[in-house]
N, C-alpha and C positions, 0 to 999 in steps of 0.2 A: 354363657359366662359373659359377664355385663362388662363391659369398655372400664378400663382401670382398675379392676381387681384381678387377683391372682388367682389360681388354682381354688385355694383355701377361701376366697371371696373377699381377702384382705384389701383395703384399700392401697395401690401403689403409687408413694408419694416420690415424686421427682423434684430435687434443689438442683439450682445453677446458680454458681458462685459467679458474682460479676464484680468489676471493678470497673474505672473510668478508662480503661484500654478497649481499643476497638477488638482485639482478639475475645473479650468476654462476650462483648456483642453479637459477634461470631459465634459463639457457644450458647449463647441463647436463641438466638436465629434457627442455628441450626436444629436445636433441639425440640423446636416449636416444629418445625418443618418434619423431621424425621422420627419424633417421638410421641404423634398425635394420638395413638390408639393408647397409649401408657397413662397420658395426662388426661385423656377426656373425662373419667369419673372423678377426678380430684383435684383440685388448685395445685397450679405448678408454685412450689414454692422457690422466689428468689432473693438470695443471702448476699449481703453486704457488709464488709467488715469498714469499722472506722478504725484506723491506724493510730494509735496514740503519737502525740507528736513529740518530735526530738528538737528540745528548744535548747542543746549544747552543741550549735555548731562549730566545725572550727573553719578560717575561711584561708583560701589559698594566698601564697602570699607570692611577689617577685622572686626570681633566683636573689639572693643574698641578704633579703630581708627577712626581717621576721615574722612568724606566725601567731596569730592573735585566737583565741578560741572567746566565744561569744562577749562582745564590748560590753553589752548590756544584760547584764543577770536575767533570767526570764522570771517574772514577778507572776503571782497568782492571777491577777488580773488579765496579765499576756496568752498564759496558760489556757485561762478559760475562754478568751477570745476565740484562738486557734482552736480549741475541743468544739465549739460552736460552732465555725466555720464549718470545718468536719463534718457536723452531725448535719448541717443543712447542706452540702454540695452532696453528701450521701443519701438524704432523702429526695433530691434531685435525681439522683441515679436511679434509685428504686422507681421514682416515678416514670420514669423515661423508659425502662425497663416493663414497668407496669402497662402503659399506655403501648408498646409495641404487643403484647399479649393481648388484650383487647381489641386490638385493630388483626389481628390473626383469630379473633374467638374463641382467646383461650382465657379462664379466671385465675388471677395470679395471687399469692399471699407473699407479701415481702416480710423479709427480717432484717434488722439490721441491730449489730453491737461494738462496742469498741473494747479494745484489744489486738492481741498478734492475729491477721487473719488466717494461718494456716490453724492454726489450736480452734479460733471459734470456728470455722467451719466443721471441724472434726465432731465438737461439742455437741453443735446446732443438728448435726446428722442424727447423735444420737438420742438428743433433747426434743425431738420433733418426728423420730420413726422415719427417718428418708429410708427408704429402698434404692435409690438409685442418685448415686453425686454425678453432676457436668460440672467439669471444669473448663476453664481455657488453657490452650496449652502455650505461653508465653515464651517469646525466645528470651534467653539468658546469656550471660555472660560464661564462659569457659570456667572462670575461679568461683562464679557464685553457685554453677552447677555442681563442682567437685565439692565445696565446704560446707553449701546450706542447702544446695538439691533443690528443686523444682516444687510448685504449689503442689501439681499432680502426683510426683513421687509421693511426697509426705502424706498427702489424703491416700494415695492407696495405700500405703503402711498403716496408717492411724485411723481412717473413716471403718466405721463398724457396718459397713453397703458395699455394693461395687460401686467404681469410680469408672467414670467415662469421661476419657482428657480429648477434648474435640481441637483439632488443629487447623487452624486457616490456614488456606492453601496460598501458597505466595504470588 
């Protein structure tokens, strides 16, 4: 059987979801080191989401004073600039990840989309016929875990492929 193919001869595509955190780069390097046989026959897919900007911030105030919400309303040009900066930043993240892959002799394909990261990851799995999804395990607070859940939990429940959650040792 050829490397990177399953018993039926289909290419096994692996996707690693990354962001700017050290946890996602640990997951990428872990996948490169431990899934060599699986990713040898096809390019590794690296996905980075561009979160939509939150232009309506509430600023904290000192005790006894009032709070104010976004003293300057967000204009279309401001939102456009923020989106462009996020897009550029995401492309730099993907370029860094591609360089890491090239240094380890792995061909990488990059994908980026704008929106809610967890939904985009699961949609990309379906659209690109991914056979294994690798996501980092980022420590999150208790309340966020209770009410929102982690990225790994969401992908485990909604992705149409096996999900491998990589935890960075402390």
